[in-house]
VEXSEZA-612061 format. One record per residue: residue in one letter; y, x, z of N, C-alpha, C, O, CB in turn. Coordinates in steps of 0.1 Angstrom, whole numbers, padded with zeros to 4 digits, always signed. Glycine has a CB too. Layout:
AYXZYXZYXZYXZYXZ/...
This chain:
X-0051-0240+0126-0062-0255+0121-0047-0262+0115-0036-0262+0118-0073-0266+0138/X-0055-0268+0106-0042-0277+0105-0042-0290+0113-0048-0288+0124-0041-0282+0090/X-0036-0302+0113-0034-0316+0119-0047-0321+0117-0054-0324+0127-0022-0326+0112/X-0054-0321+0102-0064-0328+0102-0078-0327+0112-0086-0335+0117-0067-0327+0091/X-0076-0311+0113-0088-0306+0121-0085-0307+0132-0094-0306+0141-0093-0293+0119/X-0072-0308+0135-0072-0313+0151-0079-0328+0156-0087-0331+0166-0056-0313+0156/X-0075-0333+0150-0073-0350+0146-0095-0348+0150-0100-0354+0160-0065-0356+0120/X-0102-0339+0140-0117-0340+0141-0121-0337+0154-0124-0347+0160-0124-0330+0132/X-0122-0325+0160-0116-0320+0171-0118-0332+0184-0128-0335+0191-0100-0316+0167/X-0106-0338+0183-0104-0350+0195-0117-0359+0192-0126-0361+0200-0088-0360+0193/X-0118-0365+0177-0125-0378+0172-0139-0374+0175-0145-0383+0182-0122-0382+0154/X-0145-0364+0173-0157-0356+0177-0165-0357+0196-0176-0360+0199-0151-0339+0173/X-0153-0354+0204-0149-0350+0212-0155-0335+0218-0161-0333+0228-0150-0359+0219/X-0151-0323+0205-0155-0313+0209-0142-0304+0213-0131-0306+0208-0164-0309+0199/X-0145-0296+0221-0137-0285+0227-0131-0279+0215-0139-0275+0207-0146-0275+0236/X-0115-0279+0211-0111-0261+0206-0120-0250+0212-0126-0249+0223-0092-0256+0211/X-0117-0242+0199-0123-0228+0202-0111-0223+0202-0100-0223+0195-0134-0220+0191/X-0119-0214+0216-0112-0204+0223-0108-0189+0224-0117-0181+0226-0116-0205+0231/X-0095-0187+0221-0094-0173+0217-0094-0160+0226-0087-0162+0236-0082-0172+0209/X-0101-0147+0226-0105-0140+0236-0098-0128+0231-0101-0125+0220-0121-0139+0239/X-0090-0122+0236-0084-0107+0239-0095-0098+0237-0107-0101+0240-0078-0105+0256/X-0091-0086+0231-0100-0074+0224-0093-0065+0240-0100-0054+0241-0094-0067+0203/X-0086-0065+0247-0076-0057+0249-0061-0058+0241-0057-0063+0230-0083-0045+0246/X-0054-0051+0253-0039-0056+0246-0033-0047+0241-0036-0036+0245-0030-0061+0254/X-0024-0048+0231-0016-0039+0220-0021-0026+0224-0027-0019+0216+0001-0040+0220/X-0018-0023+0234-0017-0007+0236-0026-0001+0242-0026+0011+0244-0007-0004+0243/X-0039-0014+0245-0054-0002+0246-0059-0003+0233-0070+0002+0231-0067-0005+0258/X-0053-0011+0224-0054-0007+0213-0055-0001+0200-0063-0001+0191-0054-0007+0214/X-0042+0005+0204-0038+0015+0203-0040+0027+0201-0039+0035+0192-0035+0015+0208/X-0043+0026+0212-0046+0039+0227-0060+0043+0218-0060+0055+0214-0052+0030+0249/X-0072+0036+0214-0086+0037+0210-0086+0034+0200-0096+0027+0197-0095+0031+0216/X-0078+0037+0189-0073+0038+0172-0081+0051+0171-0077+0061+0178-0053+0040+0166/X-0091+0053+0163-0097+0059+0153-0085+0067+0141-0081+0060+0132-0105+0048+0148/X-0082+0079+0143-0075+0087+0126-0084+0086+0117-0096+0089+0120-0071+0104+0126/X-0082+0080+0105-0089+0082+0096-0088+0094+0086-0084+0091+0075-0088+0071+0091/X-0090+0104+0087-0084+0113+0078-0094+0116+0064-0104+0123+0067-0081+0127+0087/X-0092+0111+0048-0101+0109+0041-0100+0130+0032-0090+0137+0030-0098+0092+0031/X-0112+0132+0031-0113+0145+0022-0117+0139+0010-0122+0129+0006-0122+0157+0026/X-0115+0151+0006-0127+0148-0013-0119+0139-0022-0125+0133-0031-0147+0136-0010/X-0110+0137-0021-0099+0128-0032-0108+0127-0044-0113+0138-0044-0082+0137-0039/X-0112+0119-0054-0114+0116-0067-0110+0104-0077-0103+0097-0070-0123+0116-0067/X-0111+0100-0088-0109+0090-0092-0122+0088-0101-0129+0096-0107-0096+0091-0099/X-0124+0075-0101-0134+0072-0109-0126+0059-0113-0120+0051-0105-0151+0072-0101/X-0127+0057-0127-0121+0048-0139-0105+0050-0129-0099+0060-0125-0129+0027-0142/X-0103+0036-0126-0085+0035-0119-0085+0035-0106-0075+0033-0099-0075+0022-0122/X-0101+0038-0100-0101+0037-0084-0100+0050-0075-0110+0057-0073-0115+0031-0080/X-0087+0054-0071-0086+0069-0061-0098+0066-0049-0096+0055-0044-0068+0073-0052/X-0104+0070-0045-0116+0076-0037-0115+0089-0026-0110+0100-0027-0125+0081-0048/X-0121+0084-0017-0124+0096-0006-0131+0093+0004-0133+0081+0006-0112+0102+0001/X-0137+0101+0012-0145+0098+0022-0138+0105+0032-0131+0114+0034-0160+0103+0019/X-0144+0095+0041-0138+0099+0056-0153+0094+0066-0163+0087+0063-0120+0089+0060/X-0148+0100+0078-0160+0098+0090-0165+0084+0089-0178+0083+0089-0154+0100+0105/X-0157+0075+0088-0158+0057+0086-0166+0048+0077-0170+0037+0078-0145+0052+0081/X-0168+0061+0062-0172+0056+0050-0164+0057+0042-0152+0061+0044-0175+0045+0050/X-0168+0055+0032-0160+0057+0016-0148+0048+0019-0147+0038+0026-0170+0049+0000/X-0134+0058+0011-0122+0046+0013-0117+0045-0002-0114+0054-0010-0106+0052+0024/X-0118+0032-0005-0109+0033-0022-0102+0024-0023-0103+0014-0015-0117+0030-0036/X-0089+0025-0036-0078+0023-0033-0073+0025-0049-0071+0035-0056-0073+0032-0022/X-0072+0008-0052-0069+0007-0067-0056+0010-0069-0047+0005-0063-0071-0005-0074/X-0056+0021-0082-0041+0024-0087-0040+0021-0100-0050+0018-0106-0035+0039-0086/X-0026+0021-0107-0018+0020-0116-0027+0025-0129-0032+0036-0125-0005+0028-0112/X-0032+0023-0145-0035+0028-0155-0025+0042-0156-0029+0051-0163-0036+0017-0165/X-0017+0043-0153-0009+0053-0155-0004+0066-0151+0005+0074-0154-0003+0049-0156/X-0018+0067-0138-0012+0075-0126-0027+0083-0130-0037+0077-0134-0008+0066-0106/X-0027+0096-0127-0040+0107-0125-0040+0111-0115-0029+0109-0110-0043+0119-0131/X-0049+0117-0108-0049+0126-0094-0050+0140-0098-0061+0144-0101-0061+0124-0084/X-0039+0148-0098-0037+0161-0099-0049+0172-0088-0056+0181-0091-0019+0163-0095/X-0049+0167-0078-0053+0174-0067-0047+0172-0057-0043+0160-0058-0053+0185-0068/X-0043+0179-0042-0040+0173-0033-0031+0186-0027-0034+0198-0030-0051+0165-0027/X-0019+0183-0016-0009+0188-0015-0013+0196+0003-0025+0193+0007+0004+0175-0019/X-0005+0204+0010-0002+0213+0019-0011+0201+0032-0019+0205+0039+0018+0218+0019/X-0006+0189+0031-0015+0178+0040-0027+0172+0037-0032+0163+0043-0008+0167+0042/X-0032+0178+0025-0046+0170+0024-0040+0159+0016-0051+0153+0017-0053+0164+0040/X-0032+0152+0009-0027+0141+0008-0027+0143-0010-0021+0151-0017-0013+0139+0018/X-0034+0133-0015-0033+0131-0032-0019+0136-0041-0009+0132-0036-0034+0113-0035/X-0019+0144-0051-0009+0142-0056-0015+0137-0073-0026+0138-0080+0001+0155-0053/X-0004+0133-0075-0006+0125-0090+0007+0128-0100+0019+0131-0098-0006+0106-0086/X+0000+0126-0112+0010+0127-0122+0006+0113-0138-0004+0109-0144+0010+0147-0128/X+0021+0110-0137+0020+0097-0143+0021+0104-0159+0026+0114-0162+0033+0084-0138/X+0013+0093-0167+0011+0094-0179+0016+0084-0189+0013+0085-0201-0002+0095-0180/
């Protein structure tokens, strides 16, 4: 928040926003869901894959093409 914003809160007599913790860092790390992408494909210069949480998309340089996946299921590329 900028100093000007703080001045406005004080001028208008409005309390500053509060921060509510969603848990400790350890709690958050313990509850993270691992995203395991499958069905890798190229659409234009976008690398896309399906996950349990929805589609994953990442733009790639136009000099790369998807050639398949490795033993761990990660995408492999060829530079053109």
